[in-house]
One Martini backbone bead per residue (centre of mass of N, CA, C, O) as a GRO file, in nm:
protein
  377
    1MET     BB    1  -6.153  -2.178   0.225
    2ILE     BB    2  -6.006  -2.097  -0.076
    3GLU     BB    3  -5.724  -2.185  -0.032
    4PRO     BB    4  -5.504  -2.412  -0.042
    5ASN     BB    5  -5.337  -2.450   0.248
    6GLY     BB    6  -5.481  -2.193   0.428
    7GLY     BB    7  -5.590  -2.353   0.649
    8SER     BB    8  -5.834  -2.326   0.923
    9VAL     BB    9  -6.201  -2.350   1.000
   10ASP     BB   10  -6.450  -2.349   1.210
   11SER     BB   11  -6.784  -2.320   1.298
   12SER     BB   12  -6.702  -2.072   1.500
   13GLY     BB   13  -6.440  -1.916   1.344
   14LYS     BB   14  -6.176  -2.060   1.395
   15TYR     BB   15  -5.842  -1.980   1.306
   16THR     BB   16  -5.584  -2.168   1.136
   17ALA     BB   17  -5.276  -2.130   1.045
   18PRO     BB   18  -5.037  -2.180   0.840
   19GLU     BB   19  -4.692  -2.242   0.787
   20GLU     BB   20  -4.715  -2.071   0.538
   21ALA     BB   21  -4.650  -1.795   0.403
   22GLY     BB   22  -4.918  -1.547   0.343
   23THR     BB   23  -5.224  -1.488   0.160
   24TYR     BB   24  -5.553  -1.529   0.288
   25THR     BB   25  -5.897  -1.663   0.250
   26VAL     BB   26  -6.195  -1.604   0.426
   27GLU     BB   27  -6.517  -1.768   0.416
   28ALA     BB   28  -6.860  -1.661   0.460
   29SER     BB   29  -7.191  -1.816   0.484
   30ALA     BB   30  -7.546  -1.749   0.407
   31THR     BB   31  -7.900  -1.863   0.429
   32ASP     BB   32  -8.194  -1.794   0.332
   33PRO     BB   33  -8.515  -1.901   0.333
   34ASP     BB   34  -8.520  -1.841   0.009
   35GLY     BB   35  -8.198  -1.927  -0.072
   36THR     BB   36  -8.015  -1.702  -0.019
   37ILE     BB   37  -7.675  -1.624  -0.066
   38HIS     BB   38  -7.430  -1.508   0.170
   39ARG     BB   39  -7.111  -1.334   0.143
   40ALA     BB   40  -6.781  -1.330   0.320
   41THR     BB   41  -6.453  -1.176   0.350
   42ALA     BB   42  -6.104  -1.249   0.459
   43ALA     BB   43  -5.778  -1.119   0.495
   44ILE     BB   44  -5.480  -1.317   0.557
   45THR     BB   45  -5.161  -1.270   0.711
   46VAL     BB   46  -4.862  -1.465   0.689
   47PRO     BB   47  -4.565  -1.435   0.819
   48PHE     BB   48  -4.214  -1.402   0.786
   49THR     BB   49  -3.978  -1.529   1.031
   50LEU     BB   50  -3.633  -1.437   1.147
   51VAL     BB   51  -3.432  -1.525   1.437
   52VAL     BB   52  -3.137  -1.436   1.620
   53THR     BB   53  -2.986  -1.596   1.906
   54PRO     BB   54  -2.812  -1.380   1.985
   55SER     BB   55  -2.774  -1.052   1.842
   56THR     BB   56  -2.543  -1.001   2.059
   57TYR     BB   57  -2.173  -1.040   2.100
   58THR     BB   58  -1.896  -1.121   2.316
   59ILE     BB   59  -1.575  -1.263   2.210
   60GLY     BB   60  -1.315  -1.470   2.230
   61THR     BB   61  -1.059  -1.621   2.129
   62LEU     BB   62  -1.159  -1.964   2.085
   63GLN     BB   63  -1.441  -1.931   2.149
   64GLN     BB   64  -1.785  -2.022   2.234
   65ARG     BB   65  -2.120  -2.010   2.060
   66ALA     BB   66  -2.463  -2.045   2.067
   67PHE     BB   67  -2.707  -2.039   1.808
   68VAL     BB   68  -3.050  -1.929   1.735
   69ALA     BB   69  -3.312  -2.019   1.506
   70THR     BB   70  -3.624  -1.849   1.447
   71LEU     BB   71  -3.893  -1.994   1.253
   72SER     BB   72  -4.157  -1.855   1.045
   73GLY     BB   73  -4.341  -1.942   0.744
   74ALA     BB   74  -4.230  -2.251   0.733
   75VAL     BB   75  -4.191  -2.582   0.710
   76ASN     BB   76  -3.894  -2.531   0.666
   77LYS     BB   77  -3.656  -2.480   0.941
   78GLN     BB   78  -3.405  -2.452   0.794
   79VAL     BB   79  -3.057  -2.346   0.820
   80ALA     BB   80  -2.779  -2.145   0.712
   81TRP     BB   81  -2.451  -2.108   0.825
   82THR     BB   82  -2.254  -1.801   0.864
   83VAL     BB   83  -1.938  -1.614   0.828
   84GLU     BB   84  -1.850  -1.255   0.866
   85PRO     BB   85  -1.575  -1.318   0.813
   86GLU     BB   86  -1.418  -1.622   0.779
   87SER     BB   87  -1.166  -1.539   0.969
   88ALA     BB   88  -1.339  -1.526   1.248
   89GLY     BB   89  -1.457  -1.827   1.192
   90SER     BB   90  -1.682  -2.093   1.292
   91ILE     BB   91  -1.980  -2.300   1.191
   92THR     BB   92  -2.225  -2.504   1.251
   93PRO     BB   93  -2.528  -2.641   1.155
   94GLU     BB   94  -2.628  -2.575   1.468
   95GLY     BB   95  -2.472  -2.288   1.566
   96LEU     BB   96  -2.164  -2.329   1.645
   97PHE     BB   97  -1.933  -2.096   1.752
   98THR     BB   98  -1.580  -2.037   1.653
   99ALA     BB   99  -1.325  -1.860   1.726
  100ALA     BB  100  -1.056  -1.736   1.626
  101GLY     BB  101  -0.717  -1.684   1.708
  102VAL     BB  102  -0.774  -1.426   1.519
  103ALA     BB  103  -0.859  -1.127   1.469
  104PRO     BB  104  -0.970  -0.931   1.242
  105LEU     BB  105  -0.854  -0.723   0.992
  106PRO     BB  106  -0.922  -0.470   1.127
  107LEU     BB  107  -0.978  -0.369   1.415
  108GLY     BB  108  -1.342  -0.371   1.432
  109THR     BB  109  -1.452  -0.568   1.259
  110LEU     BB  110  -1.736  -0.682   1.142
  111VAL     BB  111  -1.920  -0.953   1.283
  112VAL     BB  112  -2.115  -1.214   1.122
  113VAL     BB  113  -2.404  -1.404   1.194
  114ARG     BB  114  -2.575  -1.618   0.958
  115ALA     BB  115  -2.920  -1.693   0.878
  116THR     BB  116  -3.051  -1.907   0.618
  117SER     BB  117  -3.310  -1.994   0.443
  118VAL     BB  118  -3.382  -2.279   0.267
  119ALA     BB  119  -3.667  -2.211   0.154
  120ARG     BB  120  -3.571  -1.884   0.174
  121PRO     BB  121  -3.282  -1.744   0.062
  122GLU     BB  122  -3.376  -1.429   0.088
  123GLN     BB  123  -3.383  -1.510   0.391
  124SER     BB  124  -3.241  -1.337   0.681
  125ALA     BB  125  -3.029  -1.344   0.980
  126ILE     BB  126  -2.853  -1.164   1.248
  127ALA     BB  127  -2.538  -1.144   1.430
  128ASN     BB  128  -2.339  -0.941   1.636
  129LEU     BB  129  -1.981  -0.930   1.670
  130THR     BB  130  -1.721  -0.923   1.926
  131LEU     BB  131  -1.371  -0.947   1.910
  132LYS     BB  132  -1.139  -1.052   2.145
  133GLN     BB  133  -0.805  -1.004   2.183
  134THR     BB  134  -0.564  -1.186   2.351
  135VAL     BB  135  -0.353  -1.114   2.116
  136TYR     BB  136  -0.200  -0.796   2.076
  137VAL     BB  137  -0.068  -0.607   1.810
  138ASN     BB  138   0.157  -0.323   1.835
  139PRO     BB  139   0.092  -0.240   1.560
  140PRO     BB  140  -0.126  -0.377   1.316
  141THR     BB  141   0.016  -0.162   1.126
  142ALA     BB  142   0.299  -0.110   0.885
  143LEU     BB  143   0.553   0.115   0.765
  144VAL     BB  144   0.866   0.004   0.623
  145GLU     BB  145   1.163   0.079   0.548
  146PRO     BB  146   1.419  -0.081   0.389
  147ASP     BB  147   1.633   0.077   0.613
  148GLY     BB  148   1.460  -0.006   0.855
  149SER     BB  149   1.248  -0.019   1.154
  150LYS     BB  150   1.030  -0.210   1.399
  151ALA     BB  151   0.841  -0.183   1.694
  152PHE     BB  152   0.680  -0.437   1.879
  153ASN     BB  153   0.384  -0.517   2.077
  154ALA     BB  154   0.233  -0.727   2.332
  155VAL     BB  155  -0.111  -0.785   2.432
  156VAL     BB  156  -0.218  -0.979   2.713
  157THR     BB  157  -0.535  -1.154   2.770
  158GLY     BB  158  -0.653  -1.424   2.965
  159LEU     BB  159  -0.372  -1.543   3.044
  160ALA     BB  160  -0.120  -1.678   3.224
  161THR     BB  161   0.074  -1.522   3.026
  162SER     BB  162   0.270  -1.258   2.843
  163ASP     BB  163   0.428  -1.447   2.676
  164VAL     BB  164   0.607  -1.435   2.357
  165GLU     BB  165   0.648  -1.537   2.014
  166TRP     BB  166   0.841  -1.425   1.748
  167THR     BB  167   0.735  -1.382   1.402
  168THR     BB  168   0.812  -1.394   1.038
  169SER     BB  169   0.759  -1.392   0.678
  170GLY     BB  170   0.979  -1.151   0.675
  171GLY     BB  171   1.274  -1.126   0.768
  172THR     BB  172   1.329  -0.998   1.100
  173ILE     BB  173   1.295  -1.086   1.462
  174SER     BB  174   1.306  -1.023   1.775
  175THR     BB  175   1.239  -1.108   2.106
  176SER     BB  176   1.121  -0.792   2.140
  177GLY     BB  177   0.994  -0.697   1.834
  178THR     BB  178   1.212  -0.626   1.613
  179PHE     BB  179   1.191  -0.521   1.282
  180GLN     BB  180   1.351  -0.648   0.979
  181PRO     BB  181   1.380  -0.611   0.665
  182PRO     BB  182   1.412  -0.720   0.369
  183GLU     BB  183   1.550  -0.676   0.052
  184THR     BB  184   1.252  -0.726  -0.031
  185ALA     BB  185   0.970  -0.613  -0.109
  186GLY     BB  186   0.648  -0.613   0.081
  187SER     BB  187   0.424  -0.836   0.245
  188PHE     BB  188   0.395  -0.890   0.602
  189THR     BB  189   0.398  -1.111   0.895
  190VAL     BB  190   0.347  -1.049   1.235
  191SER     BB  191   0.397  -1.274   1.518
  192ALA     BB  192   0.225  -1.353   1.837
  193THR     BB  193   0.284  -1.624   2.059
  194SER     BB  194   0.169  -1.791   2.305
  195LYS     BB  195   0.337  -1.970   2.559
  196SER     BB  196   0.079  -2.087   2.720
  197ASP     BB  197  -0.100  -2.070   2.429
  198GLY     BB  198  -0.058  -2.146   2.094
  199ARG     BB  199  -0.353  -2.061   1.985
  200HIS     BB  200  -0.260  -1.769   2.055
  201VAL     BB  201  -0.267  -1.503   1.806
  202GLY     BB  202  -0.089  -1.222   1.697
  203ARG     BB  203  -0.119  -0.966   1.434
  204ALA     BB  204   0.078  -0.803   1.171
  205GLN     BB  205   0.102  -0.568   0.910
  206VAL     BB  206   0.369  -0.538   0.662
  207ASN     BB  207   0.507  -0.269   0.468
  208VAL     BB  208   0.751  -0.275   0.197
  209PRO     BB  209   0.895  -0.050   0.003
  210VAL     BB  210   1.003   0.102  -0.277
  211ARG     BB  211   1.309   0.292  -0.309
  212LEU     BB  212   1.443   0.619  -0.416
  213LYS     BB  213   1.776   0.748  -0.454
  214THR     BB  214   1.980   1.029  -0.500
  215ASN     BB  215   2.310   1.115  -0.660
  216PRO     BB  216   2.244   1.379  -0.619
  217THR     BB  217   2.045   1.606  -0.425
  218GLY     BB  218   1.804   1.828  -0.470
  219THR     BB  219   1.997   2.103  -0.555
  220VAL     BB  220   2.159   2.149  -0.877
  221MET     BB  221   2.436   2.288  -1.021
  222VAL     BB  222   2.451   2.350  -1.382
  223PRO     BB  223   2.656   2.384  -1.629
  224LEU     BB  224   2.666   2.477  -1.935
  225GLY     BB  225   2.792   2.195  -2.109
  226VAL     BB  226   2.823   2.015  -1.844
  227PRO     BB  227   2.867   1.713  -1.729
  228VAL     BB  228   2.647   1.518  -1.507
  229GLN     BB  229   2.634   1.294  -1.245
  230PHE     BB  230   2.386   1.036  -1.177
  231ASN     BB  231   2.246   0.842  -0.903
  232GLY     BB  232   2.075   0.537  -0.822
  233ILE     BB  233   1.902   0.402  -0.527
  234VAL     BB  234   1.767   0.084  -0.476
  235LYS     BB  235   1.517  -0.011  -0.244
  236GLY     BB  236   1.369  -0.338  -0.237
  237ALA     BB  237   1.545  -0.438  -0.499
  238ALA     BB  238   1.725  -0.607  -0.743
  239ASP     BB  239   1.646  -0.396  -0.941
  240GLN     BB  240   1.862  -0.109  -1.034
  241ARG     BB  241   1.708   0.030  -1.238
  242VAL     BB  242   1.697   0.360  -1.400
  243ARG     BB  243   1.475   0.611  -1.507
  244TRP     BB  244   1.518   0.904  -1.694
  245SER     BB  245   1.370   1.242  -1.667
  246LEU     BB  246   1.224   1.540  -1.809
  247ASP     BB  247   1.013   1.812  -1.789
  248ASP     BB  248   1.225   1.944  -2.012
  249PRO     BB  249   1.375   1.827  -2.293
  250SER     BB  250   1.516   2.111  -2.386
  251CYS     BB  251   1.732   2.143  -2.142
  252GLY     BB  252   1.845   1.845  -2.227
  253ARG     BB  253   2.042   1.552  -2.153
  254ILE     BB  254   1.968   1.196  -2.075
  255SER     BB  255   2.067   0.905  -1.973
  256ASN     BB  256   2.014   0.543  -2.038
  257PHE     BB  257   2.017   0.196  -2.010
  258ASP     BB  258   1.869   0.155  -2.318
  259ALA     BB  259   2.102   0.390  -2.425
  260ILE     BB  260   2.455   0.322  -2.456
  261THR     BB  261   2.580   0.421  -2.760
  262ALA     BB  262   2.546   0.738  -2.831
  263TRP     BB  263   2.748   0.853  -2.571
  264GLN     BB  264   3.037   0.814  -2.674
  265GLY     BB  265   3.252   1.013  -2.550
  266THR     BB  266   3.231   1.336  -2.734
  267PRO     BB  267   2.948   1.460  -2.823
  268ASP     BB  268   2.676   1.597  -2.974
  269PRO     BB  269   2.406   1.684  -2.778
  270HIS     BB  270   2.203   1.776  -3.017
  271ALA     BB  271   2.201   1.477  -3.174
  272VAL     BB  272   2.081   1.348  -2.908
  273SER     BB  273   1.885   1.191  -2.641
  274THR     BB  274   2.046   0.929  -2.551
  275GLY     BB  275   2.285   0.780  -2.308
  276VAL     BB  276   2.650   0.760  -2.267
  277LEU     BB  277   2.899   0.909  -2.091
  278ASN     BB  278   3.230   0.995  -2.058
  279LEU     BB  279   3.417   0.996  -1.752
  280GLY     BB  280   3.746   0.972  -1.748
  281GLY     BB  281   3.706   0.722  -1.975
  282SER     BB  282   3.437   0.616  -1.818
  283PRO     BB  283   3.158   0.463  -1.785
  284ILE     BB  284   2.879   0.448  -1.636
  285ASN     BB  285   2.632   0.306  -1.478
  286ALA     BB  286   2.378   0.175  -1.680
  287ASN     BB  287   2.147   0.118  -1.469
  288ASN     BB  288   2.151   0.390  -1.245
  289GLY     BB  289   2.280   0.594  -1.434
  290GLY     BB  290   2.331   0.951  -1.524
  291ILE     BB  291   2.380   1.189  -1.789
  292PHE     BB  292   2.396   1.539  -1.782
  293PHE     BB  293   2.318   1.789  -2.048
  294GLY     BB  294   2.312   2.120  -2.077
  295LEU     BB  295   2.113   2.365  -2.302
  296LYS     BB  296   1.942   2.536  -2.079
  297ALA     BB  297   1.865   2.788  -1.896
  298GLY     BB  298   1.747   2.706  -1.563
  299THR     BB  299   1.462   2.545  -1.405
  300PHE     BB  300   1.452   2.192  -1.337
  301LYS     BB  301   1.343   1.845  -1.372
  302LEU     BB  302   1.467   1.539  -1.234
  303ARG     BB  303   1.361   1.201  -1.294
  304GLY     BB  304   1.343   0.903  -1.105
  305THR     BB  305   1.270   0.552  -1.198
  306ALA     BB  306   1.193   0.250  -1.097
  307VAL     BB  307   1.163  -0.045  -1.262
  308ALA     BB  308   1.045  -0.226  -1.028
  309ASP     BB  309   0.884   0.059  -0.934
  310ALA     BB  310   0.694   0.328  -1.037
  311SER     BB  311   0.648   0.453  -0.737
  312ALA     BB  312   0.962   0.488  -0.739
  313THR     BB  313   1.070   0.816  -0.674
  314ALA     BB  314   1.289   1.097  -0.782
  315GLU     BB  315   1.393   1.441  -0.732
  316VAL     BB  316   1.569   1.696  -0.918
  317THR     BB  317   1.705   2.015  -0.911
  318LEU     BB  318   1.785   2.213  -1.190
  319GLN     BB  319   2.050   2.459  -1.213
  320ILE     BB  320   2.101   2.624  -1.502
  321VAL     BB  321   2.405   2.770  -1.604
  322ASP     BB  322   2.578   2.993  -1.844
  323MET     BB  323   2.794   3.042  -1.600
  324ILE     BB  324   3.094   3.058  -1.439
  325VAL     BB  325   3.161   3.193  -1.137
  326ILE     BB  326   3.439   3.420  -1.076
  327GLU     BB  327   3.667   3.502  -0.812
  328PRO     BB  328   3.780   3.724  -0.971
  329ALA     BB  329   3.681   3.845  -1.287
  330GLU     BB  330   3.945   4.037  -1.275
  331PHE     BB  331   4.294   4.022  -1.391
  332THR     BB  332   4.653   4.044  -1.337
  333LEU     BB  333   4.917   3.829  -1.482
  334ASP     BB  334   5.213   3.711  -1.467
  335ALA     BB  335   5.430   3.521  -1.586
  336GLY     BB  336   5.440   3.245  -1.350
  337GLN     BB  337   5.211   3.322  -1.187
  338THR     BB  338   4.984   3.299  -0.907
  339LYS     BB  339   4.617   3.238  -0.832
  340GLU     BB  340   4.352   3.236  -0.628
  341MET     BB  341   4.040   3.072  -0.707
  342VAL     BB  342   3.668   3.089  -0.709
  343THR     BB  343   3.395   2.893  -0.750
  344GLU     BB  344   3.018   2.861  -0.759
  345THR     BB  345   3.044   2.565  -0.820
  346ASN     BB  346   3.014   2.212  -0.730
  347LEU     BB  347   3.216   2.088  -0.964
  348PHE     BB  348   3.455   2.262  -0.846
  349SER     BB  349   3.738   2.349  -0.731
  350SER     BB  350   3.962   2.517  -0.623
  351SER     BB  351   4.166   2.749  -0.812
  352ARG     BB  352   4.460   2.745  -1.020
  353PHE     BB  353   4.663   2.993  -1.159
  354THR     BB  354   4.849   3.037  -1.466
  355GLY     BB  355   5.061   3.108  -1.692
  356ALA     BB  356   5.073   3.029  -2.008
  357GLY     BB  357   4.778   2.908  -2.035
  358LEU     BB  358   4.523   2.937  -1.876
  359ARG     BB  359   4.373   2.725  -1.612
  360VAL     BB  360   4.152   2.524  -1.462
  361ILE     BB  361   4.186   2.325  -1.175
  362ALA     BB  362   3.986   2.063  -1.155
  363ALA     BB  363   3.819   1.793  -1.029
  364ASN     BB  364   3.777   1.747  -1.354
  365PRO     BB  365   4.005   1.761  -1.604
  366LYS     BB  366   3.825   1.671  -1.848
  367HIS     BB  367   3.643   1.957  -1.759
  368SER     BB  368   3.792   2.214  -1.808
  369LEU     BB  369   3.858   2.556  -1.783
  370LEU     BB  370   3.939   2.798  -2.032
  371PHE     BB  371   4.191   3.063  -2.054
  372LYS     BB  372   4.317   3.355  -2.143
  373GLU     BB  373   4.584   3.548  -2.144
  374GLN     BB  374   4.671   3.842  -1.959
  375PRO     BB  375   4.866   4.083  -2.010
  376SER     BB  376   5.083   4.275  -1.872
  377VAL     BB  377   5.151   4.628  -1.818
   0.00000   0.00000   0.00000
């Protein structure tokens, strides 16, 4: 042998490999009668191998299985055992794996038992595991609206009874598995614990988002120059503030909670950008309400965004019209007579006209429409 610790070879040429992996050289030499020495060499590779058995296995929650690591190519035969993900279970230094009481989410997550060589940490071998959930909660994940509910059911296999006890980390859950979210949005865990063996638990993850709804909603007809009140209702958060914005700021003005002094009384809407208007002598709720004042006819978008969660938004389509259409458009009325008229906007009620200074008696008299009297012929 040329290399030290490269194994050994006897006089018959039998080579014994060393315990350490590597490439080694065996040399043979012969001497002629005249003293000439002839040499020949051979390169021998000793590989490093590490194998975990069994390489695949199916195991139930809380069950155990011993794994064996067979290593060659290193004097130090020790390995370090790990489990990926750690939530799937634990393993002793000797390779005894114990499955967790709950299979990792989402179900079907690959579970790996890994043996890593202590002598060569870059070398490792794995076994693939499938964990069978003894208590399975269906569905395993759910999105539940703040004002909604969700029914869960538990499937129990391999235990004495199928009875479970339901618990939740937030909100409430009935004995039959119906979940009611709390007032505050977030992520919560629903658990079903076997009544026959409390070590077996199935779990589901529940997400409750923050939601915003507007009133009115959908498409709203807005007369040019007439203030309209919008309100936001925030579900899933204590902070009820709503910020309002327009897709085209030139279409009008919208008040916001953090600018509440500019629009008191009846201002010139062209002179300010945000604020609060008085309707009927009282300001609206400055936290979640907004007053819109249209300045340009057309179709635009009003967006509300919850301050508590910027992902909670709601849109209203504004149809700004530059005239309130009244039927009939022309008529003659003697002084003191009345006539029923109907407007096509949703801001005003059916209107009653009278002589001597005609005016529309609207749903909000603070913003009535005024018309001049047409004398009878």
